[in-house]
C-alpha positions as CSV (number, residue, x, y, z in Angstrom):
1,M,-9.5,-17.7,10.4
2,R,-6.4,-16.6,8.5
3,S,-7.4,-13.0,7.5
4,S,-9.6,-10.4,9.2
5,L,-10.5,-7.3,7.1
6,E,-11.2,-4.5,9.6
7,I,-11.8,-0.8,9.8
8,Y,-10.4,1.6,12.4
9,D,-12.3,4.8,13.3
10,M,-10.0,7.7,14.0
11,A,-12.4,9.6,16.2
12,T,-13.5,6.8,18.5
13,G,-10.7,4.2,18.2
14,D,-13.4,1.6,17.5
15,V,-12.6,-1.4,15.3
16,R,-15.2,-2.9,13.0
17,V,-14.7,-6.4,11.5
18,V,-15.9,-6.4,7.9
19,W,-15.0,-9.9,6.7
20,Q,-13.1,-12.9,8.1
21,T,-11.8,-15.8,5.9
22,D,-9.6,-18.8,6.0
23,A,-7.9,-17.5,2.8
24,L,-5.0,-15.1,2.7
25,I,-6.2,-11.6,1.6
26,E,-4.2,-8.5,1.4
27,A,-4.0,-4.7,0.9
28,P,-7.4,-3.1,1.2
29,N,-8.3,0.0,-0.9
30,W,-11.4,2.1,-0.3
31,H,-13.6,2.9,-3.3
32,P,-15.4,6.3,-3.3
33,D,-18.8,4.5,-3.4
34,G,-18.0,2.7,-0.2
35,W,-16.6,-0.8,-0.8
36,L,-13.2,-2.3,-0.4
37,L,-10.8,-3.9,-2.9
38,V,-8.4,-6.7,-1.8
39,N,-6.4,-9.4,-3.5
40,R,-6.7,-13.2,-3.0
41,D,-4.9,-16.0,-4.8
42,G,-3.8,-13.7,-7.6
43,R,-7.2,-12.2,-8.3
44,L,-9.1,-9.1,-7.1
45,L,-12.2,-9.0,-4.9
46,R,-14.8,-6.4,-4.2
47,V,-15.9,-6.5,-0.5
48,G,-18.9,-4.6,0.6
49,L,-18.9,-3.0,4.1
50,D,-21.6,-5.5,4.9
51,G,-19.2,-8.3,4.2
52,T,-20.5,-9.4,0.8
53,V,-17.7,-10.6,-1.5
54,A,-17.5,-10.8,-5.3
55,E,-14.6,-11.4,-7.6
56,I,-13.9,-8.7,-10.2
57,D,-13.4,-10.0,-13.8
58,I,-9.9,-8.9,-14.7
59,G,-9.4,-11.2,-17.6
60,F,-5.9,-12.8,-17.9
61,A,-4.6,-11.1,-14.8
62,D,-4.5,-14.1,-12.5
63,A,-1.2,-13.4,-10.7
64,C,-1.8,-10.1,-9.0
65,N,0.2,-9.1,-6.0
66,N,-0.8,-6.7,-3.3
67,D,0.1,-3.5,-5.1
68,H,-3.3,-2.3,-6.5
69,G,-5.5,0.7,-6.1
70,I,-8.4,2.9,-7.3
71,S,-8.4,6.2,-9.2
72,A,-9.7,9.3,-7.4
73,D,-12.8,9.3,-9.6
74,G,-13.5,5.6,-8.9
75,R,-13.4,4.7,-12.6
76,W,-10.2,2.7,-12.8
77,I,-8.4,-0.1,-10.9
78,W,-4.6,-0.1,-11.1
79,L,-3.1,-3.5,-10.6
80,S,0.3,-5.2,-10.6
81,H,0.2,-8.6,-12.3
82,H,3.2,-10.9,-12.6
83,V,4.3,-11.8,-16.2
84,D,7.2,-14.3,-16.2
85,K,7.6,-13.6,-12.5
86,L,8.0,-9.9,-13.0
87,S,5.5,-7.4,-11.6
88,T,3.9,-5.5,-14.5
89,L,1.6,-2.5,-14.1
90,Y,-1.9,-2.4,-15.7
91,R,-5.2,-0.6,-15.4
92,V,-8.7,-2.0,-15.9
93,P,-12.2,-0.4,-15.6
94,V,-13.5,-0.7,-12.1
95,G,-16.4,-2.9,-13.3
96,G,-13.9,-5.3,-14.8
97,G,-12.5,-6.0,-18.3
98,V,-9.3,-6.6,-20.1
99,P,-6.3,-5.1,-18.4
100,E,-4.3,-2.5,-20.4
101,Q,-0.5,-2.3,-19.7
102,V,0.5,1.1,-18.6
103,V,4.2,1.1,-17.7
104,P,6.3,-0.8,-20.2
105,D,9.4,-1.4,-18.0
106,V,9.4,-4.2,-15.4
107,P,9.3,-4.9,-12.6
108,S,7.0,-2.1,-11.5
109,Y,4.8,-2.2,-8.4
110,W,1.9,0.3,-8.1
111,H,1.5,2.3,-4.9
112,G,-0.4,5.6,-5.4
113,V,-2.3,7.9,-7.7
114,D,-3.2,11.6,-7.5
115,R,-6.4,13.3,-8.5
116,Y,-5.2,13.8,-12.0
117,G,-4.3,10.2,-12.7
118,V,-0.5,10.5,-12.2
119,I,0.7,7.3,-10.6
120,A,3.5,6.7,-8.2
121,Y,5.2,3.3,-8.0
122,C,8.2,1.3,-6.9
123,A,10.4,-0.1,-9.7
124,R,13.6,-2.0,-10.0
125,R,15.8,0.2,-12.2
126,G,19.6,0.0,-12.4
127,G,19.7,-2.9,-10.0
128,R,18.0,-0.9,-7.2
129,Y,14.4,-0.3,-6.1
130,E,13.4,3.3,-6.8
131,V,10.4,5.6,-6.6
132,C,9.0,6.6,-10.0
133,T,6.0,8.4,-11.4
134,W,4.1,8.0,-14.7
135,D,2.0,10.6,-16.6
136,G,2.6,9.1,-20.0
137,A,6.3,8.7,-19.5
138,E,8.4,7.4,-16.6
139,R,10.2,9.8,-14.3
140,Q,12.6,8.3,-11.8
141,L,12.7,10.4,-8.6
142,T,15.2,8.6,-6.4
143,G,18.6,7.1,-7.0
144,V,19.3,9.3,-10.0
145,G,23.1,9.2,-10.4
146,S,23.6,7.9,-6.8
147,D,22.8,5.0,-4.5
148,E,20.1,6.1,-2.1
149,G,19.3,2.7,-0.7
150,H,16.0,0.9,-1.1
151,N,13.1,3.3,-1.8
152,D,9.5,2.0,-1.8
153,G,5.9,2.6,-0.9
154,P,5.3,6.0,-2.6
155,D,1.9,7.7,-2.0
156,F,0.7,11.2,-2.7
157,S,-0.3,13.8,0.0
158,A,-3.8,15.0,-0.1
159,D,-2.9,18.1,-2.0
160,G,-0.7,16.2,-4.4
161,A,2.3,18.4,-3.6
162,W,4.3,15.7,-1.8
163,I,5.2,12.0,-2.3
164,W,5.6,10.1,0.9
165,F,7.8,7.0,0.8
166,N,10.0,4.7,2.9
167,S,13.7,4.5,2.4
168,D,16.6,2.8,4.2
169,R,19.1,5.4,3.0
170,S,19.7,6.4,6.7
171,G,20.1,2.7,7.9
172,A,16.8,0.9,8.7
173,A,13.7,1.9,6.7
174,Q,12.2,5.1,7.8
175,I,9.5,7.5,6.5
176,W,10.4,10.3,4.1
177,R,8.7,12.7,1.8
178,M,9.8,14.7,-1.2
179,R,8.2,17.2,-3.6
180,R,6.4,15.4,-6.4
181,C,9.2,16.4,-8.8
182,G,11.8,14.6,-6.5
183,T,13.3,17.7,-4.8
184,D,13.3,18.8,-1.1
185,V,13.7,15.3,0.3
186,Q,12.9,15.3,4.0
187,R,13.1,12.6,6.7
188,M,9.8,12.7,8.6
189,V,10.3,9.9,11.2
190,V,13.3,9.1,13.4
191,S,12.6,5.9,15.2
192,D,14.1,2.7,16.5
193,T,11.5,0.7,14.5
194,V,11.6,-0.3,10.8
195,D,8.9,1.8,9.1
196,W,7.1,1.1,5.8
197,F,4.2,2.1,3.6
198,P,3.2,5.7,4.6
199,H,-0.3,6.7,3.5
200,P,-1.5,10.4,3.8
201,S,-5.2,10.7,4.6
202,P,-7.5,12.4,2.0
203,D,-8.4,15.1,4.5
204,G,-4.8,16.3,4.9
205,A,-4.7,15.5,8.6
206,H,-2.7,12.3,9.1
207,V,-0.1,9.9,7.7
208,L,-0.6,6.2,8.5
209,Y,2.3,3.8,8.4
210,L,3.4,0.3,9.4
211,A,6.1,0.0,12.1
212,Y,8.1,-3.3,12.4
213,P,10.3,-4.3,15.4
214,A,13.9,-3.1,15.2
215,G,16.1,-5.3,13.1
216,T,13.4,-6.5,10.8
217,L,14.5,-7.1,7.2
218,Y,12.3,-5.8,4.5
219,H,8.5,-6.1,5.1
220,P,7.6,-9.7,6.1
221,R,4.2,-11.0,7.0
222,D,3.2,-12.7,10.3
223,L,4.9,-10.5,12.9
224,T,3.6,-8.4,15.7
225,V,3.6,-4.8,14.3
226,Q,2.1,-1.4,15.0
227,L,0.0,0.9,12.9
228,R,1.1,4.4,13.7
229,V,-0.2,7.9,12.6
230,M,1.5,11.3,12.5
231,P,0.5,14.7,11.4
232,Q,0.7,15.3,7.6
233,D,2.6,18.6,8.3
234,G,5.2,16.6,10.4
235,G,5.5,15.9,14.1
236,D,5.5,13.1,16.5
237,S,3.8,9.8,15.7
238,R,1.6,7.7,17.9
239,A,0.5,4.1,17.9
240,V,-3.1,3.4,17.1
241,L,-3.1,-0.4,16.8
242,D,-0.9,-3.3,17.7
243,L,-1.6,-6.4,15.6
244,F,-0.3,-9.6,14.1
245,G,0.3,-8.6,10.5
246,G,2.9,-6.9,8.3
247,Q,3.1,-7.6,4.6
248,G,-0.5,-7.3,3.3
249,S,-1.9,-5.3,6.2
250,I,-1.6,-1.8,4.6
251,N,0.6,-2.0,1.5
252,V,-1.5,0.5,-0.5
253,P,-3.8,3.5,0.1
254,C,-6.4,2.3,2.6
255,W,-8.1,5.5,3.9
256,S,-11.9,6.1,3.6
257,P,-12.6,9.0,1.2
258,D,-13.3,11.4,4.1
259,G,-10.2,10.4,6.0
260,A,-12.2,9.4,9.0
261,S,-11.3,5.7,8.9
262,F,-8.8,3.3,7.4
263,A,-9.0,-0.3,6.5
264,Y,-6.4,-3.0,7.2
265,V,-5.9,-6.7,7.4
266,R,-5.1,-8.6,10.6
267,Y,-3.7,-12.1,10.3
268,A,-3.8,-15.2,12.5
269,P,-0.6,-17.3,12.8
270,V,-0.3,-20.2,10.4
271,L,-0.4,-23.5,12.2
272,I,2.3,-25.9,11.2
273,D,1.7,-29.6,11.5
274,D,4.9,-31.1,13.0
275,G,3.5,-34.6,13.0
276,V,3.5,-34.8,16.8
277,D,0.2,-35.6,18.5
């Protein structure tokens, strides 16, 4: 078993296994109708909470990475598909169809969407990775006129007023937030860990994020990591899960619509045949 798609219940701390597979799957999103979206081998899968699995027809998009998500009304899937090795941002009806390119500039990596359809994404602009939004035109929110390090993983707060993101502007990657227009930037976590991919819960209560061991570079897969939560208004964080994971575990919004649970992927180590019996 390489990948285990699981759900964590915030009230009880119970873990439910939804689907286990020998394939590498990544980045669960939760549809309002109660199923999960993941990527596998460049394609997107619909996974029922009963473990049923079906591939979604997304036409030519056969090189999707783990930066995808679902609109608040459940009608659209946003996906990041590689064209000439550059991540390109598209959307497609949730039932499948021909993807429509949304953001013209590349590379662009989808990460979040608000209730009105404004998307937040990470994009390489001016030689650096920055947080941008799109509502018909691109607006770069970080690194405008200055080097603010690597900025990534943007996701909207429940009320849409804030964008949470991770940035290494202070050294190692930590969790930050800013107003949706890019002002009032605040560091929300001060830790010895390397912190990525903050996801505010839809009920406005929590922010979930991924914590790597100190000294970790970027966001690799196959490490022992923690999933941590903190209050959405700010305050101390706490560990809710230790697992073997990392890249692919919670790259994108993964909360249930009511904020009571979140989905994630746990990995098993890859066995390497060294030729010794």
